C-alpha positions as CSV (number, residue, x, y, z in Angstrom):
1,X,0.0,0.0,0.0
2,X,1.0,3.6,-0.5
3,X,0.4,5.2,2.9
4,X,-0.3,4.5,6.6
5,X,-3.9,5.5,6.1
6,X,-4.4,2.7,3.6
7,X,-2.4,0.3,5.8
8,X,-4.8,1.0,8.7
9,X,-7.8,0.6,6.4
10,X,-6.6,-2.8,5.3
11,X,-6.1,-3.9,8.9
12,X,-9.3,-2.6,10.4
13,X,-11.8,-3.0,7.5
14,X,-10.5,-6.0,5.7
15,X,-8.8,-7.7,8.7
16,X,-5.5,-8.2,6.8
17,X,-2.6,-8.9,9.2
18,X,0.4,-6.6,9.3
19,X,2.7,-9.4,8.2
20,X,0.9,-9.5,4.8
21,X,1.1,-5.7,4.2
22,X,4.1,-3.9,2.8
23,X,4.1,-0.1,2.8
24,X,5.9,1.5,-0.2
25,X,5.4,5.2,-0.7
26,X,5.4,6.8,-4.1
27,X,8.7,8.2,-5.0
28,X,10.5,10.4,-7.6
29,X,14.0,10.7,-9.0
30,X,15.4,14.0,-7.8
31,X,15.0,16.7,-10.5
32,X,16.0,19.7,-8.3
33,X,18.3,22.1,-10.0
34,X,20.4,24.8,-8.3
35,X,20.1,27.0,-11.3
36,X,16.5,28.0,-10.9
37,X,14.2,29.3,-13.6
38,X,13.3,33.0,-13.2
39,X,9.8,34.6,-13.1
40,X,10.8,36.9,-15.9
41,X,11.4,33.9,-18.2
42,X,7.8,32.7,-17.5
43,X,6.4,36.2,-18.1
44,X,5.4,36.6,-14.4
45,X,5.6,39.8,-12.4
46,X,8.8,39.7,-10.3
47,X,7.1,41.6,-7.5
48,X,4.2,39.1,-7.1
49,X,4.3,36.1,-4.8
50,X,3.2,33.0,-6.6
51,X,0.7,30.6,-4.9
52,X,0.7,27.4,-6.9
53,X,-2.1,24.8,-7.3
54,X,-1.5,21.7,-9.3
55,X,-4.3,19.2,-10.0
56,X,-7.6,18.4,-11.6
57,X,-10.2,21.2,-11.6
58,X,-12.9,19.4,-9.6
59,X,-14.6,19.4,-6.2
60,X,-12.4,16.7,-4.6
61,X,-9.2,18.8,-5.2
62,X,-10.6,21.8,-3.2
63,X,-9.8,24.5,-5.7
64,X,-13.0,26.5,-4.8
65,X,-11.8,26.7,-1.2
66,X,-8.4,28.0,-2.3
67,X,-10.1,30.7,-4.5
68,X,-12.2,31.9,-1.6
69,X,-9.2,31.9,0.7
70,X,-7.2,34.0,-1.8
71,X,-10.1,36.5,-1.9
72,X,-9.8,36.8,1.9
73,X,-6.0,37.3,1.7
74,X,-5.9,40.0,-1.0
75,X,-6.9,43.0,1.3
76,X,-3.8,42.2,3.4
77,X,-1.4,40.9,0.7
78,X,-2.2,42.5,-2.7
79,X,1.0,41.4,-4.5
80,X,0.1,37.8,-4.9
81,X,-1.0,35.6,-7.9
82,X,-2.7,32.2,-7.9
83,X,-1.3,30.0,-10.6
84,X,-3.6,27.1,-11.4
85,X,-2.0,24.2,-13.3
86,X,-4.3,21.4,-14.5
87,X,-7.3,20.5,-16.7
88,X,-11.0,20.3,-15.9
89,X,-14.1,22.4,-15.5
90,X,-12.6,25.8,-16.2
91,X,-15.9,27.6,-16.7
92,X,-17.1,26.7,-13.1
93,X,-13.9,27.9,-11.4
94,X,-13.6,31.0,-13.6
95,X,-17.1,32.0,-12.4
96,X,-16.1,31.2,-8.8
97,X,-13.2,33.6,-8.9
98,X,-14.8,36.2,-11.2
99,X,-14.3,39.0,-8.5
100,X,-10.6,38.4,-8.4
101,X,-10.0,37.1,-11.9
102,X,-7.1,39.5,-12.4
103,X,-5.2,37.7,-9.7
104,X,-5.7,34.1,-11.1
105,X,-3.9,32.6,-14.0
106,X,-5.1,29.3,-15.5
107,X,-2.2,27.5,-17.2
108,X,-4.1,24.3,-18.2
109,X,-2.4,21.0,-18.8
110,X,1.3,21.3,-19.4
111,X,4.4,19.3,-19.9
112,X,6.5,18.0,-16.9
113,X,9.4,20.3,-17.9
114,X,7.1,23.3,-17.9
115,X,5.5,22.3,-14.6
116,X,9.0,22.0,-13.0
117,X,9.7,25.5,-14.0
118,X,6.6,26.7,-12.2
119,X,7.7,24.8,-9.1
120,X,11.0,26.7,-9.2
121,X,9.4,30.2,-9.2
122,X,6.5,29.5,-6.8
123,X,6.6,30.8,-3.3
124,X,3.9,28.6,-1.7
125,X,2.2,25.3,-2.8
126,X,-1.4,24.5,-1.8
127,X,-3.1,21.1,-1.8
128,X,-6.6,21.5,-0.4
129,X,-7.7,18.0,-1.5
130,X,-10.4,16.0,0.3
131,X,-8.8,12.7,-0.8
132,X,-5.2,11.7,-1.6
133,X,-3.1,8.6,-0.9
134,X,0.5,9.5,-1.6
135,X,0.3,12.6,-3.7
136,X,2.8,13.0,-6.5
137,X,2.1,16.7,-6.5
138,X,3.1,16.9,-2.8
139,X,6.3,14.9,-3.5
140,X,7.2,17.2,-6.4
141,X,6.6,20.3,-4.3
142,X,8.8,18.8,-1.5
143,X,11.5,18.0,-4.1
144,X,11.7,21.7,-5.0
145,X,11.6,22.9,-1.4
146,X,8.3,24.6,-1.6
147,X,6.4,25.3,1.7
148,X,3.2,23.4,1.3
149,X,-0.2,24.0,2.9
150,X,-2.5,21.0,2.7
151,X,-5.4,19.2,4.4
152,X,-5.3,16.4,6.9
153,X,-7.3,14.2,4.5
154,X,-6.5,10.5,4.2
155,X,-2.9,9.9,3.1
156,X,-2.1,13.6,2.7
157,X,-2.2,13.9,6.5
158,X,1.1,12.2,6.9
159,X,2.8,14.3,4.2
160,X,1.9,17.8,5.5
161,X,3.8,19.4,8.4
162,X,1.6,20.2,11.4
163,X,2.1,24.0,11.2
164,X,0.9,24.0,7.6
165,X,-2.0,21.6,8.0
166,X,-5.7,22.3,7.4
167,X,-8.1,20.3,9.6
168,X,-11.2,19.3,7.7
169,X,-13.3,18.4,10.8
170,X,-12.2,21.5,12.8
171,X,-14.9,24.0,13.9
172,X,-13.1,26.8,12.0
173,X,-14.1,26.7,8.3
174,X,-11.4,25.5,5.9
175,X,-11.5,28.8,4.0
176,X,-10.6,30.7,7.2
177,X,-7.9,28.2,8.1
178,X,-6.3,28.5,4.6
179,X,-6.5,32.3,4.6
180,X,-4.7,32.4,8.0
181,X,-2.0,30.0,6.9
182,X,-1.4,31.9,3.6
183,X,-1.3,35.3,5.4
184,X,1.2,33.9,7.9
185,X,3.6,32.4,5.2
186,X,3.3,35.3,2.8
187,X,4.3,37.8,5.5
188,X,7.5,36.1,6.6
189,X,10.1,35.0,4.0
190,X,12.4,33.4,6.6
191,X,9.5,31.1,7.8
192,X,8.8,30.1,4.1
193,X,12.5,29.2,3.7
194,X,12.6,27.2,6.9
195,X,9.5,25.2,6.1
196,X,10.7,24.7,2.5
197,X,14.0,23.2,3.9
198,X,12.0,20.9,6.2
199,X,9.9,19.7,3.3
200,X,13.0,19.1,1.1
201,X,14.5,17.0,3.9
202,X,11.3,15.0,4.2
203,X,11.5,14.3,0.5
204,X,15.1,13.1,0.7
205,X,14.3,10.8,3.7
206,X,11.0,9.3,2.6
207,X,10.2,9.9,-1.1
208,X,13.5,9.9,-3.0
209,X,14.4,7.0,-5.2
210,X,18.0,7.5,-4.1
211,X,17.1,6.1,-0.6
212,X,17.9,2.4,-0.1
213,X,14.8,2.0,2.0
214,X,12.9,1.1,-1.2
215,X,15.1,-1.9,-1.8
216,X,14.3,-3.3,1.7
217,X,10.5,-2.8,1.1
218,X,10.7,-4.4,-2.4
219,X,12.6,-7.4,-1.0
220,X,9.9,-7.9,1.7
221,X,7.1,-7.7,-0.9
222,X,9.0,-10.1,-3.2
223,X,9.3,-12.5,-0.3
224,X,5.5,-12.4,0.4
225,X,4.8,-13.2,-3.3
226,X,7.2,-16.1,-3.3
227,X,5.7,-17.5,-0.1
228,X,2.2,-17.3,-1.6
229,X,3.3,-19.1,-4.7
230,X,5.0,-21.9,-2.7
231,X,1.8,-22.4,-0.6
232,X,-0.3,-22.8,-3.8
233,X,2.2,-25.1,-5.4
234,X,2.3,-27.3,-2.3
235,X,-1.5,-27.3,-2.2
236,X,-1.8,-28.4,-5.8
237,X,0.7,-31.2,-5.3
238,X,-1.3,-32.5,-2.4
239,X,-4.6,-33.1,-4.3
240,X,-5.5,-35.7,-6.9
241,X,-5.9,-34.7,-10.6
242,X,-9.6,-35.5,-10.5
243,X,-10.2,-32.8,-7.8
244,X,-8.0,-30.2,-9.4
245,X,-10.8,-28.5,-11.4
246,X,-12.9,-27.6,-8.2
247,X,-9.8,-26.6,-6.4
248,X,-8.7,-24.3,-9.1
249,X,-12.0,-22.5,-9.0
250,X,-11.3,-21.6,-5.3
251,X,-7.8,-20.3,-5.8
252,X,-7.2,-16.6,-4.7
253,X,-5.3,-14.1,-6.6
254,X,-1.6,-14.8,-7.2
255,X,0.6,-11.9,-8.1
256,X,3.0,-11.8,-11.0
257,X,6.3,-10.0,-11.0
258,X,7.2,-8.1,-14.2
259,X,9.9,-5.7,-13.0
260,X,12.4,-7.6,-10.9
261,X,11.9,-6.7,-7.2
262,X,9.0,-4.3,-8.0
263,X,5.8,-6.3,-8.6
264,X,3.1,-5.4,-11.0
265,X,-0.1,-6.2,-9.2
266,X,-2.6,-7.6,-11.7
267,X,-5.8,-9.4,-11.1
268,X,-9.6,-9.8,-11.7
269,X,-12.3,-7.4,-10.8
270,X,-14.9,-8.2,-8.2
271,X,-17.7,-8.4,-10.9
272,X,-16.0,-11.1,-13.0
273,X,-14.7,-13.1,-10.1
274,X,-12.3,-14.9,-12.4
275,X,-9.7,-17.1,-10.8
276,X,-6.1,-16.9,-11.7
277,X,-2.8,-18.7,-11.0
278,X,0.7,-18.2,-12.2
279,X,2.2,-20.7,-14.6
280,X,5.5,-22.3,-13.7
281,X,8.0,-24.3,-15.7
282,X,7.6,-27.2,-13.3
283,X,4.1,-28.0,-14.8
284,X,3.9,-30.8,-17.3
285,X,3.7,-29.5,-20.9
286,X,0.7,-30.3,-23.0
287,X,-1.7,-31.1,-20.1
288,X,-3.1,-27.6,-19.4
289,X,-5.4,-25.4,-21.5
290,X,-4.8,-21.8,-20.6
291,X,-7.5,-19.2,-21.2
292,X,-6.8,-15.5,-21.3
293,X,-10.1,-13.5,-20.8
294,X,-8.5,-10.3,-22.2
295,X,-8.1,-11.8,-25.6
296,X,-11.2,-14.0,-25.4
297,X,-9.5,-16.9,-27.1
298,X,-7.9,-20.2,-26.0
299,X,-4.3,-21.0,-26.4
300,X,-2.1,-24.0,-25.7
301,X,1.4,-23.3,-24.4
302,X,4.3,-25.4,-23.2
303,X,5.3,-24.6,-19.6
304,X,8.5,-26.6,-19.8
305,X,10.7,-23.7,-20.8
306,X,10.9,-20.2,-19.3
307,X,8.3,-19.4,-16.7
308,X,5.4,-17.3,-18.0
309,X,5.1,-13.7,-16.8
310,X,1.4,-13.5,-17.8
311,X,-1.3,-14.4,-15.2
312,X,-3.6,-17.0,-16.7
313,X,-6.7,-18.9,-15.7
314,X,-5.8,-22.6,-15.8
315,X,-8.3,-25.3,-16.8
316,X,-7.1,-28.9,-16.7
317,X,-7.5,-30.8,-20.0
318,X,-8.5,-34.5,-19.9
319,X,-5.6,-36.9,-20.3
320,X,-5.6,-39.1,-23.4
321,X,-5.9,-42.7,-22.5
């Protein structure tokens, strides 16, 4: 899973033991550059402080809350600009911010290189989302040392520092909380730098691919997959060929590894309730008929050579007398 919130959900709601759960955060290769892009190069006013929002333009991302908060901040801090990067319902949000439209710039959907330029010139990043697991936007903002204001929603709660956190269930409205946090950060450059350094450190310790903690987590997940496969193999060896058909129908999902230590988790949806098992070279060739529902056609393969990476549904064929 991607965050502690999901880990607790799997334990409490689905009653999955801790031993069967491996926490692996999202991560990014460090793209921070000491030679930063300038506001002038992006045709932005040098005297304006940039508040950056990156994400879809819909309700769950909380952009309407940010727009209302900016409206409350403007009487105290007039030299600011809200930069909105992302695609979605532009018409709705343009209408929401019609009174302060001169202070909002909608960039739309842009390339990663262009986005990284905006991270470099921004003064504050804001993530007012109502649902996130392990936000790549938050990781990118941390990577560039941006002070981030965000909600305590789901997985975002463990990514945002307490002094920059917005509490959804608090008595104080989110708009007021966000206005206060923005006013506080905009008014003190030293605080912004201190918080930015703290977020950069958090990225290096928890979300950078350079850290070797990922190797340990991947090894643990690889071990769990191997143990599951061994249990299934032992189970199949213990039953007679006549009962294998009914036993196959009851087999749970087996994971297939496509990328070395990093597994690609593939399996059936709840609606189809198909059963799957990984094919191994130890199986006798020519006895099994393998059916792949994605292609909707039957194929015969020999499992005597290299092990198959594809996850198949295995149906025993009758032996020829």
